[in-house]
Structure formats: structure tokens, C-alpha cells
A tleap script that builds the chain and sets N, CA, C and O, in Angstrom:
source leaprc.protein.ff14SB
mol = sequence {
  NMET LYS LYS ASN PRO ILE LEU MET PHE ARG
  PHE HIE LEU LEU LYS GLU GLU THR PRO GLN
  LEU ASN LEU ASN ILE VAL SER LEU LYS GLU
  LEU SER LYS LEU LEU GLY LYS SER GLU ALA
  SER ILE ARG TYR HIE ILE ARG MET GLY ARG
  ILE THR PRO THR LEU LEU TYR GLY ARG VAL
  MET ALA PHE ASP PRO ASP GLY VAL LEU ARG
  GLN LEU GLN ARG GLY ILE PRO SER LYS THR
  PRO GLN ASN SER GLN ILE ARG GLN ILE CARG
}
set mol.1.N position { -11.947 3.420 -14.511 }
set mol.1.CA position { -11.625 2.465 -13.450 }
set mol.1.C position { -12.071 3.511 -11.965 }
set mol.1.O position { -12.263 4.714 -12.139 }
set mol.2.N position { -12.154 3.101 -11.041 }
set mol.2.CA position { -12.275 3.907 -9.796 }
set mol.2.C position { -11.027 3.716 -8.936 }
set mol.2.O position { -10.441 2.695 -8.578 }
set mol.3.N position { -10.778 5.155 -8.691 }
set mol.3.CA position { -9.398 5.211 -8.048 }
set mol.3.C position { -9.446 4.628 -6.507 }
set mol.3.O position { -10.430 4.861 -5.805 }
set mol.4.N position { -8.398 3.906 -6.049 }
set mol.4.CA position { -8.530 3.605 -5.317 }
set mol.4.C position { -7.577 4.207 -3.911 }
set mol.4.O position { -6.436 3.775 -3.747 }
set mol.5.N position { -8.194 5.258 -2.920 }
set mol.5.CA position { -7.375 5.494 -2.307 }
set mol.5.C position { -6.600 4.670 -1.342 }
set mol.5.O position { -5.531 5.136 -0.946 }
set mol.6.N position { -6.932 3.684 -0.974 }
set mol.6.CA position { -5.954 3.072 -0.110 }
set mol.6.C position { -4.719 2.601 -0.631 }
set mol.6.O position { -3.771 2.322 0.103 }
set mol.7.N position { -4.686 2.483 -2.085 }
set mol.7.CA position { -3.588 2.225 -2.688 }
set mol.7.C position { -2.538 3.600 -3.525 }
set mol.7.O position { -1.445 3.572 -4.090 }
set mol.8.N position { -3.627 4.802 -3.210 }
set mol.8.CA position { -2.950 6.052 -3.805 }
set mol.8.C position { -1.464 6.422 -3.034 }
set mol.8.O position { -1.569 7.180 -2.070 }
set mol.9.N position { -0.462 6.074 -3.289 }
set mol.9.CA position { 0.744 6.610 -2.755 }
set mol.9.C position { 1.373 7.761 -3.570 }
set mol.9.O position { 1.092 7.870 -4.764 }
set mol.10.N position { 2.237 8.644 -2.947 }
set mol.10.CA position { 2.673 9.431 -3.960 }
set mol.10.C position { 3.900 9.198 -4.096 }
set mol.10.O position { 4.690 8.853 -3.217 }
set mol.11.N position { 4.171 9.445 -5.606 }
set mol.11.CA position { 5.113 9.070 -6.319 }
set mol.11.C position { 6.424 9.613 -5.918 }
set mol.11.O position { 7.403 8.867 -5.900 }
set mol.12.N position { 6.516 10.887 -5.587 }
set mol.12.CA position { 8.061 11.455 -5.069 }
set mol.12.C position { 8.265 11.192 -3.918 }
set mol.12.O position { 9.406 11.260 -3.460 }
set mol.13.N position { 6.877 10.714 -2.943 }
set mol.13.CA position { 7.806 10.153 -1.540 }
set mol.13.C position { 8.369 8.790 -1.616 }
set mol.13.O position { 8.822 8.222 -0.622 }
set mol.14.N position { 8.341 8.265 -2.802 }
set mol.14.CA position { 8.934 7.051 -2.859 }
set mol.14.C position { 10.378 6.940 -3.041 }
set mol.14.O position { 11.205 6.110 -2.663 }
set mol.15.N position { 10.457 8.192 -3.840 }
set mol.15.CA position { 12.174 8.549 -4.104 }
set mol.15.C position { 12.876 8.991 -2.565 }
set mol.15.O position { 14.090 9.017 -2.358 }
set mol.16.N position { 12.049 9.252 -1.779 }
set mol.16.CA position { 13.129 9.854 -0.732 }
set mol.16.C position { 12.628 8.658 0.398 }
set mol.16.O position { 11.888 7.678 0.315 }
set mol.17.N position { 13.362 9.219 1.396 }
set mol.17.CA position { 13.409 8.063 2.639 }
set mol.17.C position { 12.389 7.880 3.058 }
set mol.17.O position { 12.028 8.782 3.814 }
set mol.18.N position { 11.502 6.872 2.888 }
set mol.18.CA position { 10.139 6.769 3.291 }
set mol.18.C position { 9.901 5.564 4.737 }
set mol.18.O position { 10.753 4.769 5.132 }
set mol.19.N position { 8.906 5.700 5.141 }
set mol.19.CA position { 8.781 4.827 6.597 }
set mol.19.C position { 8.707 3.139 5.887 }
set mol.19.O position { 7.999 2.807 4.936 }
set mol.20.N position { 9.412 2.478 6.467 }
set mol.20.CA position { 9.345 1.129 6.025 }
set mol.20.C position { 8.652 0.186 6.968 }
set mol.20.O position { 9.010 -0.052 8.121 }
set mol.21.N position { 7.497 -0.381 6.267 }
set mol.21.CA position { 6.532 -1.397 7.321 }
set mol.21.C position { 6.905 -2.870 6.722 }
set mol.21.O position { 7.338 -3.168 5.609 }
set mol.22.N position { 6.603 -3.643 7.786 }
set mol.22.CA position { 6.884 -5.046 7.683 }
set mol.22.C position { 5.537 -5.505 7.981 }
set mol.22.O position { 5.048 -5.447 9.110 }
set mol.23.N position { 5.052 -5.879 7.141 }
set mol.23.CA position { 4.001 -6.391 6.997 }
set mol.23.C position { 3.455 -7.638 7.283 }
set mol.23.O position { 2.294 -7.952 7.545 }
set mol.24.N position { 4.772 -8.499 7.166 }
set mol.24.CA position { 4.475 -9.706 8.000 }
set mol.24.C position { 3.721 -10.737 6.917 }
set mol.24.O position { 3.261 -11.819 7.281 }
set mol.25.N position { 3.660 -10.286 5.623 }
set mol.25.CA position { 2.880 -10.925 4.487 }
set mol.25.C position { 4.031 -11.638 3.938 }
set mol.25.O position { 5.188 -11.260 3.758 }
set mol.26.N position { 3.470 -12.724 3.719 }
set mol.26.CA position { 4.496 -13.900 2.762 }
set mol.26.C position { 3.866 -13.811 1.339 }
set mol.26.O position { 4.614 -14.222 0.452 }
set mol.27.N position { 2.556 -13.326 0.909 }
set mol.27.CA position { 2.447 -13.488 -0.299 }
set mol.27.C position { 1.519 -12.420 -0.677 }
set mol.27.O position { 0.962 -11.676 0.129 }
set mol.28.N position { 1.355 -12.380 -2.253 }
set mol.28.CA position { 0.763 -11.199 -2.760 }
set mol.28.C position { -0.749 -11.454 -2.364 }
set mol.28.O position { -1.519 -10.520 -2.144 }
set mol.29.N position { -1.086 -12.672 -2.295 }
set mol.29.CA position { -2.223 -13.399 -2.002 }
set mol.29.C position { -2.837 -12.575 -0.751 }
set mol.29.O position { -3.891 -11.944 -0.820 }
set mol.30.N position { -1.980 -12.679 0.461 }
set mol.30.CA position { -2.369 -11.956 1.953 }
set mol.30.C position { -2.319 -10.448 1.787 }
set mol.30.O position { -3.032 -9.783 2.539 }
set mol.31.N position { -1.612 -9.872 0.949 }
set mol.31.CA position { -1.457 -8.606 0.671 }
set mol.31.C position { -2.934 -8.081 0.219 }
set mol.31.O position { -3.545 -7.264 0.906 }
set mol.32.N position { -3.419 -8.580 -0.909 }
set mol.32.CA position { -4.821 -8.591 -1.426 }
set mol.32.C position { -6.160 -8.501 -0.483 }
set mol.32.O position { -7.088 -7.693 -0.452 }
set mol.33.N position { -5.881 -9.590 0.215 }
set mol.33.CA position { -6.744 -10.170 1.518 }
set mol.33.C position { -6.873 -8.764 2.451 }
set mol.33.O position { -7.901 -8.125 2.673 }
set mol.34.N position { -5.543 -8.498 2.911 }
set mol.34.CA position { -5.470 -7.189 3.965 }
set mol.34.C position { -6.019 -5.797 3.281 }
set mol.34.O position { -6.358 -4.846 3.985 }
set mol.35.N position { -6.079 -5.762 1.759 }
set mol.35.CA position { -6.133 -4.479 1.622 }
set mol.35.C position { -8.048 -4.759 0.684 }
set mol.35.O position { -8.857 -3.865 0.436 }
set mol.36.N position { -8.151 -5.769 0.489 }
set mol.36.CA position { -9.624 -6.229 0.134 }
set mol.36.C position { -9.643 -5.879 -1.894 }
set mol.36.O position { -10.658 -5.802 -2.587 }
set mol.37.N position { -8.694 -5.787 -2.203 }
set mol.37.CA position { -8.312 -5.551 -3.459 }
set mol.37.C position { -7.954 -6.917 -4.473 }
set mol.37.O position { -7.979 -8.048 -3.988 }
set mol.38.N position { -7.741 -6.769 -5.399 }
set mol.38.CA position { -7.393 -8.096 -6.426 }
set mol.38.C position { -5.802 -8.072 -6.254 }
set mol.38.O position { -5.077 -7.174 -5.826 }
set mol.39.N position { -5.462 -9.500 -6.784 }
set mol.39.CA position { -4.200 -9.359 -6.635 }
set mol.39.C position { -3.455 -8.786 -8.269 }
set mol.39.O position { -2.263 -8.497 -8.374 }
set mol.40.N position { -4.295 -8.730 -9.232 }
set mol.40.CA position { -3.731 -7.999 -10.460 }
set mol.40.C position { -3.761 -6.698 -10.221 }
set mol.40.O position { -2.878 -6.021 -10.748 }
set mol.41.N position { -4.957 -5.914 -9.222 }
set mol.41.CA position { -4.768 -4.243 -9.206 }
set mol.41.C position { -3.454 -4.092 -8.328 }
set mol.41.O position { -2.841 -3.025 -8.344 }
set mol.42.N position { -3.081 -5.028 -7.661 }
set mol.42.CA position { -1.997 -4.898 -6.463 }
set mol.42.C position { -0.955 -4.930 -7.214 }
set mol.42.O position { -0.148 -4.063 -6.878 }
set mol.43.N position { -0.507 -5.780 -8.397 }
set mol.43.CA position { 0.108 -5.964 -9.191 }
set mol.43.C position { 0.283 -4.734 -9.963 }
set mol.43.O position { 1.394 -4.670 -10.488 }
set mol.44.N position { -0.446 -3.794 -10.173 }
set mol.44.CA position { -0.623 -2.859 -11.293 }
set mol.44.C position { 0.036 -1.726 -10.586 }
set mol.44.O position { 0.723 -0.831 -11.077 }
set mol.45.N position { -0.341 -1.950 -9.180 }
set mol.45.CA position { -0.011 -0.598 -8.250 }
set mol.45.C position { 1.609 -0.423 -8.134 }
set mol.45.O position { 2.339 0.556 -8.292 }
set mol.46.N position { 1.862 -1.790 -7.791 }
set mol.46.CA position { 3.589 -2.038 -7.714 }
set mol.46.C position { 4.227 -1.840 -8.958 }
set mol.46.O position { 5.372 -1.400 -8.856 }
set mol.47.N position { 3.729 -2.079 -10.339 }
set mol.47.CA position { 4.538 -1.816 -11.264 }
set mol.47.C position { 4.431 -0.056 -11.737 }
set mol.47.O position { 5.133 0.602 -12.506 }
set mol.48.N position { 3.364 0.280 -10.993 }
set mol.48.CA position { 3.436 1.862 -11.621 }
set mol.48.C position { 4.248 2.158 -10.271 }
set mol.48.O position { 3.924 3.302 -9.951 }
set mol.49.N position { 5.175 1.637 -9.314 }
set mol.49.CA position { 5.589 2.183 -8.532 }
set mol.49.C position { 4.956 3.262 -7.243 }
set mol.49.O position { 5.391 4.353 -6.876 }
set mol.50.N position { 3.714 2.433 -6.728 }
set mol.50.CA position { 2.970 3.139 -5.773 }
set mol.50.C position { 3.326 2.676 -4.712 }
set mol.50.O position { 3.488 3.364 -3.704 }
set mol.51.N position { 3.577 0.913 -4.798 }
set mol.51.CA position { 3.892 0.349 -3.580 }
set mol.51.C position { 5.278 -0.256 -4.035 }
set mol.51.O position { 5.332 -0.739 -5.166 }
set mol.52.N position { 6.412 -0.265 -3.230 }
set mol.52.CA position { 7.597 -0.794 -3.504 }
set mol.52.C position { 7.864 -1.954 -2.613 }
set mol.52.O position { 8.378 -1.834 -1.501 }
set mol.53.N position { 7.475 -3.141 -3.172 }
set mol.53.CA position { 7.955 -4.230 -2.368 }
set mol.53.C position { 9.258 -4.774 -2.238 }
set mol.53.O position { 10.022 -4.692 -3.200 }
set mol.54.N position { 9.633 -5.341 -1.142 }
set mol.54.CA position { 11.224 -6.129 -1.607 }
set mol.54.C position { 10.798 -7.293 -0.959 }
set mol.54.O position { 10.257 -7.332 0.146 }
set mol.55.N position { 11.006 -8.046 -1.539 }
set mol.55.CA position { 10.756 -9.668 -0.754 }
set mol.55.C position { 11.953 -10.166 0.342 }
set mol.55.O position { 12.873 -10.891 -0.036 }
set mol.56.N position { 11.891 -9.913 1.092 }
set mol.56.CA position { 13.003 -10.407 2.029 }
set mol.56.C position { 12.633 -11.368 2.947 }
set mol.56.O position { 11.675 -11.162 3.693 }
set mol.57.N position { 13.248 -12.356 2.987 }
set mol.57.CA position { 12.770 -13.848 3.638 }
set mol.57.C position { 11.469 -14.452 3.771 }
set mol.57.O position { 11.047 -15.118 4.717 }
set mol.58.N position { 10.791 -14.078 2.519 }
set mol.58.CA position { 9.308 -14.347 2.161 }
set mol.58.C position { 8.494 -13.225 2.883 }
set mol.58.O position { 7.271 -13.336 2.969 }
set mol.59.N position { 9.075 -12.272 3.343 }
set mol.59.CA position { 7.886 -10.998 3.708 }
set mol.59.C position { 8.000 -9.890 2.589 }
set mol.59.O position { 8.981 -9.777 1.854 }
set mol.60.N position { 7.142 -9.274 2.558 }
set mol.60.CA position { 6.898 -7.758 1.782 }
set mol.60.C position { 7.142 -6.707 2.590 }
set mol.60.O position { 6.375 -6.226 3.424 }
set mol.61.N position { 8.106 -6.408 2.346 }
set mol.61.CA position { 8.261 -4.936 2.951 }
set mol.61.C position { 7.469 -3.697 1.977 }
set mol.61.O position { 7.638 -3.552 0.766 }
set mol.62.N position { 6.988 -3.253 2.452 }
set mol.62.CA position { 6.156 -2.132 1.380 }
set mol.62.C position { 6.277 -0.841 1.924 }
set mol.62.O position { 5.983 -0.467 3.059 }
set mol.63.N position { 6.809 -0.110 0.846 }
set mol.63.CA position { 6.768 1.588 1.514 }
set mol.63.C position { 5.399 2.053 1.512 }
set mol.63.O position { 4.617 1.876 0.577 }
set mol.64.N position { 5.106 2.725 2.716 }
set mol.64.CA position { 4.142 3.786 2.901 }
set mol.64.C position { 4.073 4.878 3.532 }
set mol.64.O position { 3.980 5.037 4.750 }
set mol.65.N position { 4.130 5.884 2.462 }
set mol.65.CA position { 4.629 7.181 2.998 }
set mol.65.C position { 3.197 7.860 3.782 }
set mol.65.O position { 3.291 8.713 4.665 }
set mol.66.N position { 1.912 7.324 3.294 }
set mol.66.CA position { 0.602 8.268 3.617 }
set mol.66.C position { 0.509 7.186 5.221 }
set mol.66.O position { -0.408 7.490 5.984 }
set mol.67.N position { 1.226 6.272 5.554 }
set mol.67.CA position { 0.651 5.304 6.705 }
set mol.67.C position { -0.498 4.642 6.632 }
set mol.67.O position { -0.965 4.135 7.651 }
set mol.68.N position { -1.146 4.540 5.396 }
set mol.68.CA position { -2.455 3.865 5.265 }
set mol.68.C position { -2.538 2.506 5.615 }
set mol.68.O position { -3.560 2.025 6.105 }
set mol.69.N position { -1.160 1.638 5.311 }
set mol.69.CA position { -1.299 0.248 5.756 }
set mol.69.C position { -0.863 0.040 6.978 }
set mol.69.O position { -1.208 -1.021 7.499 }
set mol.70.N position { -0.210 0.747 7.570 }
set mol.70.CA position { -0.124 0.910 8.869 }
set mol.70.C position { -1.558 0.816 9.776 }
set mol.70.O position { -1.902 0.075 10.696 }
set mol.71.N position { -2.094 1.716 9.201 }
set mol.71.CA position { -3.596 1.719 9.882 }
set mol.71.C position { -4.442 0.360 10.026 }
set mol.71.O position { -4.856 -0.330 10.958 }
set mol.72.N position { -4.495 0.326 8.280 }
set mol.72.CA position { -5.173 -0.854 8.275 }
set mol.72.C position { -4.605 -2.519 9.033 }
set mol.72.O position { -5.469 -3.378 9.209 }
set mol.73.N position { -3.525 -2.738 9.319 }
set mol.73.CA position { -2.646 -3.435 9.927 }
set mol.73.C position { -3.201 -3.378 11.521 }
set mol.73.O position { -3.741 -4.350 12.049 }
set mol.74.N position { -2.994 -2.152 12.172 }
set mol.74.CA position { -3.823 -1.682 13.552 }
set mol.74.C position { -5.091 -2.449 13.434 }
set mol.74.O position { -5.226 -3.409 14.192 }
set mol.75.N position { -5.713 -2.263 12.883 }
set mol.75.CA position { -7.001 -2.836 12.555 }
set mol.75.C position { -8.322 -1.738 12.718 }
set mol.75.O position { -9.484 -1.871 13.102 }
set mol.76.N position { -7.705 -0.872 12.340 }
set mol.76.CA position { -8.785 0.697 11.767 }
set mol.76.C position { -9.852 -0.045 10.965 }
set mol.76.O position { -9.472 -1.030 10.332 }
set mol.77.N position { -11.116 0.297 10.914 }
set mol.77.CA position { -11.792 -0.342 9.601 }
set mol.77.C position { -11.498 0.373 8.304 }
set mol.77.O position { -11.377 1.591 8.165 }
set mol.78.N position { -11.393 -0.628 7.307 }
set mol.78.CA position { -10.792 0.020 5.903 }
set mol.78.C position { -11.864 0.521 5.416 }
set mol.78.O position { -12.237 0.003 4.363 }
set mol.79.N position { -12.771 1.744 6.019 }
set mol.79.CA position { -13.199 2.297 5.253 }
set mol.79.C position { -12.608 3.155 4.668 }
set mol.79.O position { -11.399 3.324 4.824 }
set mol.80.N position { -13.613 4.141 3.580 }
set mol.80.CA position { -12.334 5.076 3.038 }
set mol.80.C position { -11.735 6.059 3.898 }
set mol.80.O position { -12.391 6.802 4.628 }
set mol.81.N position { -10.682 6.059 3.820 }
set mol.81.CA position { -9.845 7.109 4.761 }
set mol.81.C position { -10.254 8.675 4.878 }
set mol.81.O position { -10.762 9.268 3.926 }
set mol.82.N position { -10.054 9.141 5.819 }
set mol.82.CA position { -10.419 10.860 5.788 }
set mol.82.C position { -9.945 11.729 4.599 }
set mol.82.O position { -8.910 11.298 4.091 }
set mol.83.N position { -10.340 12.602 4.155 }
set mol.83.CA position { -9.542 13.491 2.766 }
set mol.83.C position { -8.395 13.751 3.221 }
set mol.83.O position { -7.712 13.739 2.197 }
set mol.84.N position { -7.594 14.019 4.222 }
set mol.84.CA position { -6.454 14.319 4.684 }
set mol.84.C position { -5.333 12.959 4.138 }
set mol.84.O position { -4.204 12.970 3.648 }
set mol.85.N position { -6.114 12.062 4.439 }
set mol.85.CA position { -5.140 10.663 4.048 }
set mol.85.C position { -5.360 10.150 2.640 }
set mol.85.O position { -4.889 9.098 2.208 }
set mol.86.N position { -5.957 10.814 2.114 }
set mol.86.CA position { -6.216 10.587 0.378 }
set mol.86.C position { -5.161 11.432 -0.711 }
set mol.86.O position { -5.381 12.588 -1.072 }
set mol.87.N position { -4.268 10.815 -1.043 }
set mol.87.CA position { -3.659 11.757 -1.752 }
set mol.87.C position { -3.505 11.786 -3.400 }
set mol.87.O position { -2.550 11.293 -3.999 }
set mol.88.N position { -4.396 12.318 -3.890 }
set mol.88.CA position { -4.796 12.115 -5.483 }
set mol.88.C position { -3.210 12.354 -6.312 }
set mol.88.O position { -2.335 13.162 -6.001 }
set mol.89.N position { -3.208 11.755 -6.994 }
set mol.89.CA position { -2.168 11.720 -7.940 }
set mol.89.C position { -2.488 12.334 -9.093 }
set mol.89.O position { -3.542 11.881 -9.539 }
set mol.90.N position { -2.016 13.174 -9.759 }
set mol.90.CA position { -2.685 14.381 -10.500 }
set mol.90.C position { -1.635 14.134 -11.690 }
set mol.90.O position { -1.654 14.852 -12.690 }
savepdb mol mol.pdb
quit
């Protein structure tokens, strides 16, 4: 399976205090549309702990240590991020 740079967050950062991003997303379906990925793959990344959502009043709060989702939200084209933004999990 091809690695997805957008969803490739660092595990150790999730344990520390990370920037919290309110995506104003009501469902997993909308999150999958935003990232252009299937709901199943997002569920997988949530299960692996790369994205930690908290359902809060019907919104998804996602921890986004690398700021990639924030850039997508701002409308920067969702092409492959620069190498500095891709954090490989080894």
C-alpha cells in the first residue's frame, strides 16, 4: 500500500501537547472528502493513532502536529507536500 504523506503524523508528537485543529467537520465522510482519501483509510489512521479525533458537539477535533491539515483547510492545493512536511514513520 502506498504511504500517504498527508496522513503521516508522528506518533511521539501525539503524546505531547500538539496544536489542536477544529476542522468544523461533522462526519468522517466530510473528513474523507477534505483529504481525498477513503473513509476506511482514515479509520485505519485513527486506529493507528496518527490522527486522534475527539467528537465534540458533532465536530472532529484532529491533532495535527505537522500542520498539514491546517494547510489543506486554508485552501493550499492538496498536491504532495514538500519533503520538509513529510514525516516518514520508520
